[in-house]
C-alpha positions in Angstrom: 11.3 -0.2 -4.3 7.7 0.7 -5.1 5.8 1.5 -7.3 5.9 -1.9 -8.9 3.1 -3.0 -11.3 2.5 -6.7 -11.3 0.9 -8.7 -14.1 -2.5 -8.9 -12.3 -2.6 -5.3 -11.2 -5.0 -3.0 -12.9 -3.4 0.1 -14.5 -5.6 2.5 -12.5 -4.1 1.1 -9.2 -0.6 2.0 -10.1 -1.7 5.5 -11.3 -2.9 6.3 -7.7 0.7 6.0 -6.3 2.4 9.4 -6.9 5.4 8.5 -4.8 8.1 5.8 -4.2 9.4 4.4 -1.0 12.9 5.6 0.0 13.4 3.5 3.1 11.8 0.9 5.3 8.3 1.2 6.7 8.3 1.6 10.5 5.6 1.6 13.2 3.6 -1.0 11.3 0.1 -1.7 12.6 -2.8 -3.7 11.5 -6.0 -1.6 11.0 -8.4 -4.3 9.8 -8.5 -8.0 8.9 -10.7 -10.3 6.8 -14.4 -9.3 6.6 -13.8 -5.9 8.2 -12.0 -4.7 5.1 -14.5 -2.8 2.9 -12.5 -3.5 -0.3 -12.1 -7.3 0.2 -14.1 -8.3 -2.9 -12.0 -6.1 -5.1 -8.7 -7.4 -3.5 -9.8 -11.0 -4.1 -10.9 -10.3 -7.6 -7.6 -8.5 -8.6 -5.0 -10.4 -6.6 -6.6 -13.7 -5.4 -7.7 -15.2 -2.2 -5.6 -14.8 0.8 -5.7 -13.7 4.4 -6.0 -9.9 3.7 -5.0 -7.3 6.2 -5.2 -3.5 6.0 -2.0 -2.1 7.4 -0.5 1.3 8.2 3.0 2.5 8.9 5.4 5.5 8.6 8.0 5.7 5.8 10.1 8.2 3.9 8.8 8.7 0.4 10.0 10.6 -2.7 7.3 12.6 -4.4 7.1 13.2 -8.2 8.7 16.6 -7.8 11.8 15.0 -6.1 11.0 16.1 -2.5 11.5 13.5 0.3 8.9 13.6 3.0 7.9 11.4 6.0 4.3 10.1 5.6 1.8 7.8 7.0 1.0 5.1 4.5 -1.9 2.6 4.2 -1.8 -0.6 2.2 -3.2 -4.1 1.9 -1.2 -7.3 2.3 -1.8 -11.0 2.3 0.6 -13.9 2.9 2.0 -15.2 -0.3 0.7 -12.2 -2.3 2.6 -9.3 -0.8 1.9 -5.6 -0.2 -0.6 -4.0 -2.6 -2.3 -0.7 -3.2 -0.2 1.8 -1.2 -1.9 5.1 -0.3 -0.3 8.2 1.3 -2.6 9.4 4.0 -0.8 12.3 5.7 2.6 13.8 6.1 4.1 13.5 9.6 7.2 15.6 9.2 
């Protein structure tokens, strides 16, 4: 379950996530890869080199106040590094 703070993750990144995943992420799509990712230098600095992809998908999340909603999420992931920096973009329920 997320949020999970890893040893290399900066504290300000985990503070952005005001929710936790309740179920699986569905309808996963790749938005951008490699040099098309604006935040690529930051990702490499914080988490290391990898084949970074910006992804989006739909998931049920639990907000801080306890409500459960369905939302579109964006995140970055790389093979061997995992999913990082989840952001809630919009509610779809």
